[in-house]
N, C-alpha and C positions, 0 to 999 in steps of 0.2 A: 425578658422582663416578666415577673410574676405579679399578679394582682391578688391581693387578699383583702377581705373585709373582716374587721374585728368588732364584734358587739361587746360593749363594756357596761358592766354594772358598777355604779359608783357609790361611795359612802354618801349618806344623806347630805344634801346641800353642797356636794362637791362637783357636780357634773360640768358646770361652766369652767371651773378651775382646771379640771382634768382636760377638757376640750382645748383650752387655751395652751396648756402645757404641751399637749400632744402636737399641736400645730407648730409651736415655737421650738420645741426641743428635739423632735424626731424628723430627720430629713426625709425619710421615706413616706411620711404621711402626706397624702394628696388633699384630702378633705375630711372634715368631721361634721357629722350631722347629729343634732339632738333628736331623740325618738321617743315615742310613747311605748308603753308595754313593759315587758320584763326587763329590757335593757335600756339604759339611759342614752348611750352614744353609739353611733355606727361610724367606724373609722375606715377609710379607704387608703390602702398603702400600695405602692409599687416597689417591689424588691428586685434586685438583680437576680438573674437565674441561679447564680451560685451561692446566694445567701440562704442560710438555713432558716426556714419559717419558724420552727419551734424555738430556736434561740432568740430570734428577733422578738417574738411575742413575749416570751418569759423575761427577757432581759431589758427590753425597751419599753413595752407597753404595761405589762403587769406590775412593774416597779414604779410607775408614776404614782405620786401621792394621791390618795383618794380613790384608787382603783380597787374594787372589791372582787370582781370576777370578770372573766372574758369568755367569749365563744368565737372561734375563728372559722371563717369560710374561705375556701380557696376557689377562685374563679378560673374556669377553663377557657372561656371564649367570650369576648364582648361582641354584641350585636348593635348595629346602628341603622 
């Protein structure tokens, strides 16, 4: 399982709609947080090892209505 975090910039006034759509429409989305700063949302996703991250981001997240830009981080290890 691969863990990625996608930081999302939304069109003005669209952050809550984008967050709701991401949670409802994308099975791999674990959680969505609204954030302050340059990006509006932080989306945590779990992908199968054989799923291509680039295709997932460009086809599933960047195509959501209201998404303006994304920045993807790949997690190597979780600590607890």
